[in-house]
C-alpha positions as CSV (number, residue, x, y, z in Angstrom):
1,M,95.4,147.4,143.9
2,A,98.0,149.8,145.2
3,K,101.7,148.8,144.9
4,S,103.7,148.2,148.0
5,K,106.2,150.9,148.9
6,E,109.0,148.4,148.3
7,E,107.7,147.5,144.9
8,P,110.0,149.1,142.3
9,A,108.6,150.9,139.3
10,N,110.7,148.8,136.9
11,R,111.1,145.4,138.5
12,L,113.4,143.9,135.9
13,D,115.9,146.8,136.2
14,M,116.0,146.3,140.0
15,A,116.3,142.5,139.5
16,A,119.3,143.1,137.1
17,R,121.0,145.3,139.7
18,A,120.3,142.9,142.5
19,G,121.6,140.0,140.4
20,W,124.8,141.9,139.6
21,L,125.4,142.8,143.2
22,Y,124.9,139.2,144.3
23,Y,126.5,137.1,141.5
24,V,129.2,139.5,140.3
25,A,130.0,141.9,143.1
26,G,129.6,139.2,145.8
27,N,127.3,141.1,148.1
28,T,125.2,139.3,150.7
29,Q,121.4,139.7,150.5
30,D,121.5,141.9,153.6
31,E,124.0,144.2,151.9
32,I,121.9,144.3,148.7
33,A,118.8,145.2,150.8
34,A,120.7,148.1,152.4
35,K,122.1,149.4,149.1
36,L,118.8,149.2,147.3
37,G,116.8,150.5,150.3
38,L,114.6,147.3,150.5
39,S,113.8,144.7,153.1
40,R,115.9,141.5,153.0
41,Q,112.9,139.5,151.7
42,A,112.4,141.9,148.8
43,A,116.1,141.7,147.9
44,Q,116.0,137.9,148.0
45,R,113.0,137.9,145.7
46,L,114.8,140.2,143.2
47,V,117.9,138.0,143.2
48,S,115.7,135.0,142.5
49,L,113.9,137.0,139.7
50,S,117.2,137.9,138.1
51,M,117.9,134.1,137.7
52,S,114.4,132.9,136.7
53,S,113.9,135.7,134.1
54,G,117.2,134.9,132.4
55,L,119.0,138.1,133.4
56,V,121.7,136.0,135.1
57,R,123.1,132.9,133.4
58,V,125.3,130.5,135.2
59,R,128.0,128.8,133.1
60,I,130.5,126.3,134.6
61,E,133.8,126.8,132.9
62,H,135.8,124.2,134.7
63,P,136.1,121.0,132.7
64,V,135.0,118.1,134.9
65,A,137.4,115.1,134.6
66,E,134.7,112.5,133.9
67,S,133.2,114.6,131.1
68,L,136.7,115.1,129.6
69,E,137.3,111.4,129.7
70,L,134.0,110.6,128.0
71,G,134.7,113.1,125.3
72,R,138.3,111.8,124.7
73,S,137.0,108.2,124.5
74,L,134.4,109.0,121.9
75,A,136.7,111.3,119.9
76,E,139.4,108.6,119.8
77,H,136.9,105.9,118.7
78,F,135.4,107.9,115.9
79,G,138.5,109.8,114.9
80,L,136.9,113.2,115.4
81,D,138.6,116.5,116.2
82,A,136.8,117.0,119.5
83,I,133.7,115.9,121.5
84,E,132.6,118.2,124.2
85,V,130.5,116.5,127.0
86,A,128.4,118.8,129.1
87,M,127.3,117.9,132.6
88,S,123.8,116.6,133.0
89,D,121.2,115.6,135.6
90,S,119.9,112.2,134.8
91,A,116.9,112.8,137.1
92,R,115.9,116.0,135.2
93,P,116.9,115.8,131.5
94,S,117.1,119.1,129.7
95,L,118.9,120.9,127.0
96,L,120.5,123.4,129.3
97,G,123.8,121.6,129.5
98,I,124.5,121.3,125.8
99,A,122.9,124.7,125.2
100,S,125.4,126.4,127.5
101,A,128.3,124.5,126.0
102,C,127.2,125.3,122.4
103,A,126.7,129.0,123.4
104,A,130.2,129.2,124.7
105,R,131.6,127.5,121.6
106,F,129.7,129.9,119.3
107,E,130.9,132.9,121.3
108,R,134.5,131.8,121.0
109,E,134.2,131.8,117.2
110,L,132.5,135.2,117.2
111,Q,135.5,136.6,119.2
112,R,137.8,135.9,116.3
113,A,139.2,139.0,114.5
114,E,139.4,137.4,111.1
115,P,136.1,137.5,109.1
116,L,134.2,134.2,109.2
117,V,131.1,132.8,107.4
118,V,129.2,131.0,110.1
119,G,126.5,128.6,109.0
120,V,123.6,127.7,111.3
121,G,121.2,124.9,111.1
122,T,117.9,124.5,113.0
123,G,116.5,122.7,116.0
124,R,115.6,122.9,119.7
125,S,119.2,122.5,120.8
126,L,120.5,125.3,118.7
127,R,117.6,127.5,119.7
128,A,118.3,126.9,123.3
129,A,122.0,127.7,122.8
130,V,121.1,131.1,121.2
131,E,119.0,131.9,124.2
132,Q,122.1,131.3,126.4
133,M,124.3,133.6,124.4
134,S,125.3,137.1,125.4
135,P,124.8,140.0,122.9
136,V,127.9,140.6,120.9
137,R,128.9,143.0,118.2
138,C,131.0,141.4,115.4
139,P,130.4,143.1,112.1
140,Q,133.4,141.3,110.5
141,H,131.4,138.0,110.4
142,R,128.5,136.8,108.3
143,I,125.8,134.5,109.7
144,V,124.0,132.4,107.1
145,S,121.2,129.9,107.4
146,L,121.9,126.4,106.1
147,T,118.3,125.4,105.6
148,G,115.0,127.0,104.7
149,S,113.2,129.3,107.0
150,I,109.6,128.7,105.9
151,A,107.2,126.1,107.5
152,P,104.7,124.1,105.5
153,D,101.9,126.6,106.3
154,G,104.0,129.5,105.1
155,T,104.9,130.9,108.5
156,A,108.5,131.3,109.8
157,A,109.9,127.9,110.9
158,V,109.8,127.8,114.7
159,Y,113.2,126.4,115.3
160,N,115.1,128.1,112.6
161,V,117.6,130.1,114.7
162,I,118.8,132.7,112.2
163,F,116.2,135.2,113.3
164,S,116.8,134.8,117.1
165,L,120.5,135.1,116.3
166,A,119.9,138.4,114.7
167,D,118.6,139.7,118.0
168,K,121.9,138.7,119.7
169,I,124.6,139.2,117.2
170,A,125.4,142.5,115.4
171,A,126.6,141.0,112.2
172,A,125.2,140.5,108.6
173,H,122.6,137.8,108.6
174,Y,121.4,135.8,105.6
175,P,118.2,133.8,106.0
176,M,117.2,131.3,103.4
177,P,113.7,132.3,102.2
178,L,112.8,128.8,101.1
179,P,110.8,125.8,102.5
180,V,112.9,123.1,104.3
181,V,111.3,120.5,101.9
182,A,109.8,121.3,98.5
183,P,106.4,119.8,97.6
184,S,108.1,117.9,94.7
185,A,111.5,117.3,93.1
186,E,110.5,119.5,90.2
187,E,109.6,122.4,92.4
188,R,112.9,122.0,94.3
189,T,114.7,122.5,91.0
190,V,112.7,125.6,90.2
191,L,113.2,127.1,93.7
192,R,116.9,126.3,93.8
193,G,117.4,127.8,90.4
194,Q,116.3,131.3,91.3
195,A,119.0,133.7,90.2
196,M,118.5,136.1,93.1
197,L,119.3,133.3,95.5
198,R,122.5,132.1,93.8
199,P,124.8,134.3,96.0
200,L,123.1,133.0,99.1
201,H,123.6,129.4,98.1
202,E,127.3,130.0,97.3
203,L,127.8,131.6,100.7
204,A,125.9,128.9,102.6
205,E,127.5,125.9,100.8
206,R,131.0,126.8,102.0
207,P,130.9,128.3,105.5
208,D,134.1,128.4,107.6
209,I,132.2,126.8,110.5
210,A,128.7,125.3,110.7
211,F,126.6,124.6,113.8
212,V,124.0,121.9,113.1
213,G,121.5,119.9,115.1
214,I,121.3,116.1,114.7
215,G,117.7,114.9,114.5
216,E,116.3,111.4,115.0
217,M,114.0,109.5,112.7
218,G,110.9,107.9,114.3
219,P,107.7,109.0,116.0
220,Q,109.4,112.1,117.5
221,A,111.4,113.1,114.4
222,Q,111.4,116.8,114.2
223,L,110.7,116.7,110.5
224,L,107.5,114.8,111.3
225,V,106.5,116.7,114.5
226,D,106.8,120.1,112.6
227,R,104.9,118.6,109.7
228,F,107.7,119.0,107.1
229,I,107.0,115.4,106.1
230,S,104.1,113.0,106.5
231,Q,103.9,109.9,108.6
232,Q,104.0,107.8,105.4
233,E,107.2,109.6,104.2
234,C,108.8,109.1,107.6
235,D,107.9,105.3,107.5
236,E,109.3,105.1,103.9
237,V,112.7,106.5,104.7
238,M,113.0,104.5,107.9
239,A,112.2,101.3,105.8
240,Q,115.2,102.4,103.6
241,G,117.4,102.6,106.7
242,A,117.2,106.2,107.8
243,V,118.2,106.8,111.4
244,G,118.7,110.5,111.5
245,E,118.8,113.8,109.7
246,I,120.9,117.0,109.6
247,I,119.3,120.2,108.1
248,G,116.6,118.0,106.6
249,W,118.9,115.4,104.8
250,V,118.2,111.9,106.1
251,F,121.0,109.4,106.5
252,D,121.5,105.8,107.5
253,R,123.4,104.2,110.4
254,E,126.7,104.6,108.6
255,G,126.1,108.2,107.9
256,R,125.4,107.8,104.2
257,V,122.9,110.3,102.8
258,L,120.1,108.3,101.3
259,D,119.2,108.3,97.7
260,C,115.5,108.6,98.3
261,A,112.5,110.7,97.2
262,L,112.5,112.8,100.4
263,N,116.2,113.8,99.9
264,G,115.3,114.7,96.4
265,R,113.0,117.5,97.7
266,V,115.3,118.9,100.4
267,L,116.2,122.6,99.8
268,S,119.0,122.8,102.4
269,V,122.7,123.1,101.4
270,P,124.2,119.8,100.3
271,L,125.4,117.3,102.8
272,P,128.1,116.4,103.5
273,F,129.8,119.8,103.8
274,P,133.1,120.6,102.1
275,T,136.2,119.3,103.9
276,E,137.3,122.8,104.7
277,T,134.2,123.5,106.7
278,R,134.4,122.6,110.4
279,V,131.0,121.1,111.3
280,V,129.9,121.2,115.0
281,G,127.0,118.8,115.7
282,V,124.8,119.5,118.7
283,A,122.5,116.8,120.1
284,A,121.6,114.8,123.2
285,G,119.1,112.3,124.4
286,A,118.6,108.6,124.4
287,S,116.2,108.8,121.4
288,K,119.0,110.4,119.3
289,V,121.8,107.8,120.0
290,E,121.3,106.0,116.7
291,A,121.2,109.3,114.8
292,I,124.3,110.6,116.5
293,L,126.2,107.4,115.9
294,G,125.3,107.5,112.2
295,A,126.6,111.1,112.0
296,L,129.8,110.2,113.8
297,R,130.4,107.0,111.7
298,G,129.9,108.9,108.5
299,H,132.0,111.9,109.6
300,L,129.1,114.2,108.9
301,V,130.3,116.3,111.8
302,D,133.9,117.2,112.9
303,E,133.0,118.0,116.5
304,L,130.1,117.0,118.7
305,I,128.5,118.7,121.7
306,T,126.5,116.4,123.8
307,D,125.9,115.6,127.5
308,E,127.2,112.9,129.9
309,E,124.1,110.6,129.8
310,T,124.2,110.6,126.0
311,A,128.0,110.1,125.9
312,R,127.7,107.0,128.1
313,L,125.0,105.6,125.8
314,L,127.1,106.2,122.8
315,L,130.1,104.5,124.3
316,A,127.9,101.6,125.4
317,A,126.6,101.2,121.8
318,V,129.9,101.3,119.9
319,D,131.6,98.1,118.8
320,G,134.5,96.8,120.9
321,G,133.0,97.4,124.4
322,G,133.7,101.1,124.5
323,L,131.9,101.5,127.8
324,A,133.8,98.8,129.5
325,K,137.1,100.2,128.3
326,H,136.0,103.7,129.5
327,R,135.3,102.3,133.0
328,K,138.5,100.4,133.2
329,A,140.5,103.5,132.2
330,R,138.8,105.4,135.0
331,K,139.9,102.9,137.7
332,K,143.6,103.2,136.7
């Protein structure tokens, strides 16, 4: 089938140019059509393609008052340094809000001139955040994985973000060439004891800042869905009080890392992190409320990035009628 005369040879190049002219330079679609020598309909399609293909990313920088208030209420209740609450659409739940907020937070750290060791965990939220990031060159920093990068079948773990980060950030990267969970406690000891990995462990155990996902425990637990643990193991740790996990370590509703067989096989860096490490937790969703609450109560994270719907659920769940106080404060 012959191409239309208006069909560009490299459609993405044209879409990028059309997107820049529209979103950055402020041209109308008629002006774009004239400048690119296309019909208005073709210009409109290219502008739409620039957004749908990810060439253009929209990031709202203005802090919405209600989101700020939700974050302040939660941070004050749990004594945390900061809680950033991204806007969300309750009718269409997605990770886009927290992904955009996490990407902006990550980029701010990478802009620092002083060398940093940046630890990264795993999960869908962090993976989505990396997809939102712009390429950056920062050779002064080191990016290190906090957990294993090998899935149970020997392939690369799908939601380990160290490899996708390598495509975006020009900095030294240190993947952890280990499983997330060892088959046994004895094998964990052997794997952790490899001399060649000692420098990696020392780097990963004391990052300047760490970005981690907060996972739930239950039928949709990521450890279970990705087959790092069996249904029986999931049931066992839940019977012992597990409500969530961070980089594979399961913890209870008070944020206490459980003394259990599963944690005896985890190959990730130890939890909790040293006090000098600033830990940014990233999570949202009704199913994760108990896990997030546990992480906040146990101060397993210093900061939290979540969305409005989750923040409201967190406030509703805390002792002392946090949600009612939040609404009362809004009316004043």
